[in-house]
N, C-alpha and C positions, 0 to 999 in steps of 0.2 A: 128138743134141742140135742145137738150132737155132742158127743164126748170128746171130739177132737178139737180142743180149744187151741187157738194160736196165742202164744204168750206175747207179751209186750216186746220182748227182745226179738222174737221171730218176725213180728210185724215190721219192726224198724229195719231188720235185716233185709226182708223182702222189698220194702219200700226203697231203701237206699240202693239196693242192687238194681232195681228197675229204673230209678232215676239216673243212676250212673251209666247204665247201658244206653238209655235214651240220649244222654249227653255225649257219650263216646260215639254213637252212631251219627249224631248231628255234626260232630267234628270230623269224622272220617269220610263221610259221603262226599263233601266237596273235594277232598284230596283224591279220592278214588276217581271221581268224575274228571278232575283235572288231568289225571294220569291216563285215563282211558279215552277221553274225548277226541284227541287227534286221530286215534285209530278208527273211530266211528265216522269221521268226517268224510264226505264224498269228494272225490277229486273233480274239479270243475272242467278240466280240459285235458288234452293229451300232453305228452312229454315234448312234443315238437312245436317250435314257434315258426310260423310262416314268414317268409321274406318276400320281397318283390324282385328278387334276382332270378332271371330265367337261366336254366341250366344250359341251354344252347349257347348262351353268351360267355360261358366260362372257358378259359384257355389254360395253358400251362403256367401262366404268370399269375401269381397271387393277387387278388383284388379284395378290397375292403367291402364287406357285406354287412350293412347295419340291420339290426332287428331290435324290437322292443317287446316287452311282455309285462303283465301285471303281476306284482309280487305282494303277498300278504304276510305281514309281520304282526302276529297277534291280532289286534283289531285295526291296524293301520294298513291300508291298501294304497300302493303307489306304483307308478310306471317306471320300469327300469329300461334304459337304452344301453345297448352294448353292440359289439361288432365282432366279426371273425375274419380271418384271412383265408380266402377260399380259392382253390384252383383245382384243375383236373390233372390227374396222373393216369394216363391211359383212359380206361373206362371208369376209373374210381374218382369220386369227388372227395377232396380233402379239405377240411375246415379246421384251422388251427386257432387256438386261443391267443389273444394279443397280450396276455399277462405274463410278464417276465418271471421266471422262477427264482430270481435273485432277491428282488425287493418289491415285486408287484407292479413295476412301472409298465408302461405300454410300449410294445415293440412295433416297429414299422418295417414294411418290406422296402428294401433299397433305401433305408434311412440314412445311410452314410455313403458319400461318393467313393470312399475307399473300398466298400464292399457292396457293389450293386446287385449281387445275386444272393444276398443273405438278409435275414431279419436282424435289425439292429435296435438295441435298447440304449437310449441316450443317457440314462442315469449313471451307469458305470461302464459304458462301452461293451455291454454284453452282446454277443453275436450268436445267431442260430442259423443252421443250414436250412435249405428250402423245406426239408421234411420235418423241421422243428427240432432236430437234434442240436444240442448245445455244442459250440465250438470249444474244444479243450483249450485251457489257458485263459479263458474269459470268465468273469464272475458267475454266470449262471451254473448251478450245480446239476440241473436236469433239463430234459427236453420240454418244449411247449406242450401243453395239454391239447387234446384233439376233441372236437365236437362230434357227436353223432349226427349224421345227416340222412335225409330221405328226400325223395322227389315226389311231388304231388301236383298233378296237372301242369307239368313242365316247370314248376317253380321250386326253388330250393327251400327246404325246411331244416331248421337247426335244432338239435336236441341238447342233451346234457353233455357236460365234459367228461372225459375219461382219460386215463393215461395214454400217452402216445403209442400207437400200434405200428408206426412206420419205422421206428428205430429199434 
């Protein structure tokens, strides 16, 4: 028999430390997984959403281009339908967000007979120039956002929004 006897106090100390560590690990692991799991998820698709609009059909007049994509919010997956105002400026394709920077209403091209060459927001008579710049003296405080665009097989693809680079 060994002379290194464990006292009752040491035994309880070791046992409680082990059980406490096991319980702490059991509580922390779900939290760590919750924090790290989104980083480990694989992206299912690219950043660009295909549309049915042919680039050859685009002109200098903004047209509405509808697109839809699948959005996942936690465990809920749903289809989102949106649109962009798209036109050509020389060789460049411009796609502007229809969301007003004042209160988030939807702007329309030539939406007011008084301003046929501007984007118009009907909520508070907000106006934007063709390049998305807000008209001074109207409620919007900033320009319309711009979508990233790319062309694939002659069809327009719309990406994420970014701050307007035209103004």
